[in-house]
C-alpha positions in Angstrom: 0.0 0.0 0.0 1.1 3.5 -0.8 2.5 6.0 1.7 0.1 8.9 2.7 1.0 12.3 4.1 -0.8 15.4 5.4 0.1 18.2 3.0 -2.3 21.0 4.1 -4.3 22.2 7.1 -6.5 25.1 7.8 -9.1 26.0 10.5 -11.7 28.7 11.0 -11.4 30.9 14.1 -12.9 29.3 17.2 -15.6 31.7 18.4 -18.3 31.6 21.0 -21.0 32.4 18.6 -20.4 32.6 14.8 -22.6 34.5 12.4 -23.2 31.5 10.1 -25.8 28.8 10.0 -25.6 25.2 11.2 -24.9 24.1 7.6 -21.2 25.1 8.1 -21.0 26.6 4.6 -20.0 30.1 5.9 -17.1 28.6 7.9 -16.0 26.1 5.2 -15.8 28.3 2.1 -12.9 30.4 3.4 -10.8 27.6 4.7 -11.3 25.4 1.6 -10.0 28.4 -0.4 -7.1 28.9 2.1 -5.9 25.3 2.2 -6.2 24.7 -1.6 -4.4 27.9 -2.4 -1.6 26.9 0.0 -0.8 23.7 -1.9 -1.7 25.0 -5.4 -4.7 22.8 -6.1 -8.3 23.5 -7.2 -11.4 21.7 -6.1 -11.3 19.7 -9.3 -7.9 18.2 -8.2 -9.3 16.5 -5.1 -10.1 12.8 -5.6 -12.2 12.2 -2.5 -14.0 14.4 0.0 -15.1 13.2 3.4 -16.9 15.2 6.1 -17.5 14.9 9.8 -20.5 16.5 11.5 -23.6 15.7 13.5 -27.3 15.8 12.8 -28.2 16.0 16.5 -25.9 19.1 16.9 -27.4 20.8 13.8 -31.0 19.7 14.8 -32.0 18.2 11.5 -31.5 15.0 9.5 -28.9 14.8 6.8 -27.5 18.1 7.8 -24.1 17.3 6.2 -25.7 17.6 2.7 -26.1 21.3 3.1 -22.3 21.6 3.8 -21.6 20.2 0.4 -22.7 23.6 -1.0 -19.3 24.8 0.2 -17.7 22.5 -2.4 -20.0 23.4 -5.3 -22.6 21.5 -7.3 -20.4 21.0 -10.3 -18.3 19.2 -11.3 -19.6 16.1 -9.5 -17.4 14.8 -6.7 -16.8 11.5 -4.8 -18.0 12.3 -1.3 -18.7 10.5 2.0 -19.6 11.5 5.6 -19.2 10.2 9.1 -21.4 11.1 12.0 -18.3 11.8 14.1 -15.5 14.3 14.5 -13.7 15.1 11.3 -10.7 13.0 12.5 -12.7 9.9 11.7 -13.5 11.4 8.2 -9.7 11.8 7.8 -9.3 8.1 8.7 -11.7 7.1 5.9 -9.9 9.4 3.5 -6.6 7.8 4.5 -8.0 4.4 3.8 -9.3 5.6 0.4 -5.8 6.6 -0.6 -4.1 3.6 0.9 -6.2 1.3 -1.3 -5.1 3.1 -4.4 -8.5 4.5 -5.4 -7.4 8.1 -5.4 -4.1 10.0 -4.9 -5.5 13.1 -3.1 -8.3 13.5 -0.5 -9.7 16.3 1.7 -11.4 15.7 5.1 -13.3 18.4 6.9 -15.3 18.8 10.1 -17.5 21.5 11.3 -19.9 22.3 14.2 -22.0 25.2 15.4 -22.0 24.3 19.1 -23.8 27.6 20.0 -27.0 26.6 18.2 -28.3 24.8 21.3 -27.6 23.9 24.9 -24.4 21.9 24.3 -24.3 20.3 27.7 -27.8 18.8 27.1 -27.3 18.1 23.4 -24.3 15.8 24.3 -26.5 13.8 26.6 -27.8 12.3 23.4 -24.6 10.3 23.1 -25.4 8.3 26.2 -26.8 4.9 26.5 -30.5 5.4 25.5 -31.9 2.9 28.1 -30.1 3.6 31.4 -28.2 7.0 31.2 -29.9 9.3 28.6 -33.3 9.2 30.3 -31.6 10.7 33.4 -30.2 13.6 31.3 -26.8 13.9 32.9 -25.0 16.7 31.0 -21.5 16.4 29.6 -19.8 18.7 32.2 -21.4 16.8 35.1 -20.1 13.5 33.7 -16.7 14.9 33.4 -16.9 16.2 36.9 -17.7 12.7 38.1 -14.6 11.5 36.3 -12.5 14.2 37.8 -13.7 13.5 41.3 -12.8 9.8 40.9 -9.3 10.8 40.0 -8.9 13.2 42.8 -10.4 10.9 45.5 -8.2 8.1 44.1 -5.0 10.2 44.3 -4.4 10.0 40.6 -4.4 13.8 40.1 -5.4 16.9 42.1 -6.9 20.2 41.4 -3.6 22.0 41.3 -2.3 19.7 38.6 -5.6 20.3 36.7 -5.1 24.1 37.0 -1.5 23.7 35.8 -2.8 22.2 32.6 -5.1 25.2 32.0 -2.3 27.7 32.7 0.0 26.0 30.2 -2.8 25.7 27.5 -3.8 29.3 27.7 -0.2 30.5 27.6 0.5 28.4 24.5 -2.7 29.6 22.8 -1.4 33.2 22.8 0.5 32.3 19.6 -2.5 30.7 18.0 -4.6 33.3 16.1 -7.5 30.9 15.9 -7.8 30.2 19.7 -10.9 31.4 21.5 -9.3 31.6 25.0 -5.7 32.6 25.7 -3.6 34.6 28.2 -1.2 34.5 31.1 -2.7 33.2 34.3 -1.4 31.8 37.6 -2.5 28.6 39.2 -3.5 30.4 42.4 -5.8 32.8 40.5 -7.5 29.9 38.8 -8.0 27.9 42.0 -9.6 31.0 43.6 -12.5 30.7 41.1 -15.8 29.1 42.0 -16.8 25.6 40.9 -19.3 25.2 38.0 -19.6 21.4 38.6 -17.5 20.3 41.6 -14.6 19.7 41.2 -14.5 21.5 37.9 -14.1 25.2 37.5 -14.5 27.2 34.3 -10.9 26.9 33.3 -11.1 23.1 33.6 -13.7 22.9 30.8 -13.3 23.6 27.1 -15.3 26.6 25.9 -18.4 26.3 23.8 -17.1 27.0 20.3 -18.2 27.3 16.7 -15.6 26.3 14.1 -14.4 24.1 11.3 -11.2 22.5 10.2 -9.8 20.9 7.0 -6.9 18.6 6.3 -5.6 17.5 2.8 -3.9 14.2 2.2 -1.9 13.0 -0.8 0.1 9.8 -1.6 3.7 9.2 -2.4 5.3 11.4 -5.1 2.1 13.4 -5.4 2.6 14.6 -1.8 6.3 15.4 -2.5 5.2 17.5 -5.5 2.7 19.5 -3.5 4.4 20.0 -0.2 8.1 20.8 0.6 7.9 18.8 3.8 4.9 16.4 4.1 3.8 15.0 7.4 3.9 11.3 6.6 1.4 9.1 8.4 3.2 6.2 10.0 0.3 4.9 12.2 -3.4 5.6 12.3 -5.5 3.7 14.8 -8.9 3.9 16.6 -10.1 2.0 19.6 -13.3 2.0 21.8 -14.0 1.5 25.5 -17.3 0.4 26.9 -20.3 2.8 26.4 -21.4 2.1 29.9 -19.8 4.5 32.3 -20.1 2.1 35.2 -18.3 -0.7 33.2 -14.9 1.0 33.0 -12.4 2.7 35.2 -12.8 6.4 34.2 -9.4 7.4 35.6 -7.7 5.5 32.8 -8.1 5.2 29.1 -7.4 1.7 27.8 -8.6 2.5 24.3 -6.1 5.4 24.0 -3.3 3.2 25.2 -4.3 0.5 22.7 -4.6 2.9 19.8 -1.3 4.5 20.7 0.5 1.2 20.9 -1.0 0.0 17.6 -0.1 3.4 15.9 3.5 3.2 17.1 3.7 6.1 19.6 7.4 6.3 20.4 10.0 9.1 20.2 7.3 11.7 19.4 8.4 15.3 20.1 4.9 16.9 19.9 1.5 15.7 20.9 -1.8 17.5 20.1 -4.3 15.9 22.5 -8.1 16.4 22.2 -8.8 16.9 25.9 -12.0 18.9 26.5 -11.3 18.9 30.3 -8.0 19.5 32.1 -8.0 16.2 33.9 -8.5 14.4 30.6 -5.2 15.7 29.3 -3.6 14.0 32.3 -5.4 10.7 31.5 -4.4 10.8 27.9 -0.8 11.7 28.5 -0.4 8.8 30.9 -2.2 6.4 28.6 0.2 7.3 25.7 3.2 7.2 28.0 4.2 10.8 27.1 7.3 12.0 29.1 8.2 15.5 30.2 10.2 16.0 27.1 7.1 15.8 24.8 5.6 19.2 24.0 1.8 18.8 24.6 -0.7 21.0 22.9 1.4 23.9 21.6 -1.7 25.2 19.9 -3.5 25.4 23.3 -5.7 22.4 22.5 -9.4 22.0 23.0 -9.3 23.9 26.3 -8.7 27.1 24.2 -11.3 26.3 21.4 -13.5 23.2 21.1 -15.7 23.3 18.0 -17.7 20.1 18.1 -16.8 17.6 15.3 -13.8 19.7 14.2 -11.6 19.9 17.3 -10.2 16.4 16.9 -9.4 16.9 13.2 -7.7 20.2 14.2 -5.5 18.4 16.7 -4.2 16.2 13.9 -3.8 19.2 11.6 -1.9 21.1 14.2 0.4 18.2 14.9 1.0 17.9 11.1 1.7 21.6 10.9 4.5 21.1 13.4 6.2 18.7 11.0 5.4 20.6 7.8 6.9 23.8 9.3 10.1 21.9 10.4 9.5 22.5 14.1 9.2 18.8 14.8 10.4 15.5 13.3 7.8 13.2 14.8 4.3 14.1 16.2 1.0 12.7 17.1 -2.5 14.0 16.8 -5.4 12.6 19.0 -9.1 12.8 18.8 -11.8 11.6 21.2 -15.6 11.1 21.0 -18.3 10.0 23.4 -18.6 10.5 27.1 -15.5 10.5 29.4 -13.0 9.6 26.6 -15.0 6.6 25.4 -13.6 6.5 21.8 -10.0 7.5 20.9 -8.1 7.8 17.7 -4.3 8.3 17.3 -2.5 9.5 14.3 1.3 9.4 14.3 3.3 11.4 11.7 6.9 12.1 10.8 9.0 14.3 8.5 11.4 12.7 6.1 
């Protein structure tokens, strides 16, 4: 099978409430133009398109069809969709190239999280028989996970605040970040709880946004990008859907995906952690040492557009390689309650 590399990445600004509709078209048109211009391609040159979004976030069936308007009605395209974060759309695009069907592919994800009450909307992900009827919201579930870790001595509130301090400082160099700035741990710990033991800084903001990543194979990638980010491992694993059936202070699916993808000697890791304690869980599951730069973009804590934030983590990790700032990096995406599903993409420069 042919080698595949990331050759382009772009994302829309992460904002609390965008002016566009839930179709995503207004966010996608500018970043399609940006990423294609950056690699010297037109829409006609893309062999396969794949999107990631959600009907229950948009509030209507087949909502992704409207987003195709951002591509254009003519000429016809080969297109697919996943009801997941765009990172899983990227996985499908990667498989499409690996099997030799096309030599270029574009994956995108988008979400207008501000269109509804996100904490309640995400309750729709839960087990429909036992959990969803109780309507536990996403922040409350994360708070239960955080409390288990604190009471078990796995992490503490100070360590959680340190994650937020680092993320916000890193985001100061990211023009697309929604939250950024210099803060002290003491200042953050003085803030009130919003869902004990979580404070506002422990939770990703509600964000509207979109992201796009372009893939190409072999010599085609070398023609289009001076330093492609070659994908050396791409794996996805799932833990139990039942929250009471797994240890929420660990993430076996992340560990398994990381092992299968070949996570070793990475210099940079972009982790999709919507809560501070989840970055701790993911770092430990992947065995990341103190020498690994985690979330130099600020990560999801500084901008978390649903169904685009995971794809953006892979794109941001690839950008570290394409720019020459790193030789080997990983991007991670998660979906479902309390880190239920996890995907790991390992890339390197050559």
